C-alpha positions in Angstrom: 55.5 -7.0 -49.7 52.0 -8.1 -49.2 49.6 -9.4 -51.8 46.1 -7.9 -51.7 43.1 -10.0 -52.9 40.8 -8.0 -55.2 37.4 -8.5 -53.7 35.7 -8.3 -57.1 37.3 -11.6 -58.1 37.5 -13.5 -54.8 34.7 -15.9 -55.8 36.3 -16.7 -59.1 38.0 -20.2 -58.9 40.7 -19.4 -61.4 41.6 -16.1 -59.7 41.6 -17.7 -56.3 44.0 -20.5 -57.6 46.3 -17.9 -59.2 46.2 -15.6 -56.1 47.2 -18.6 -53.9 50.1 -19.4 -56.2 51.3 -15.8 -56.3 51.0 -15.6 -52.5 53.2 -18.7 -52.3 55.8 -17.1 -54.6 55.9 -13.9 -52.5 56.2 -15.9 -49.3 59.1 -17.9 -50.7 61.1 -14.8 -51.6 60.3 -13.0 -48.4 63.5 -14.0 -46.6 65.6 -12.3 -49.3 66.3 -8.5 -49.2 65.3 -7.6 -52.7 65.4 -4.1 -54.1 62.6 -2.6 -56.2 64.8 -3.1 -59.3 65.2 -6.8 -58.5 61.5 -7.2 -57.9 60.6 -5.4 -61.2 63.0 -7.7 -63.0 61.4 -10.8 -61.6 57.8 -9.5 -62.3 58.5 -8.5 -65.9 
């Protein structure tokens, strides 16, 4: 899973901080083989 930066908000400091944190979360769960159902449970 890859996180895409929305170019409309890339200069927004709050967005950049949140995007960096979200990217770190995705990177930390990358080694695990998570199904779509598992991922949807985590996100919601």
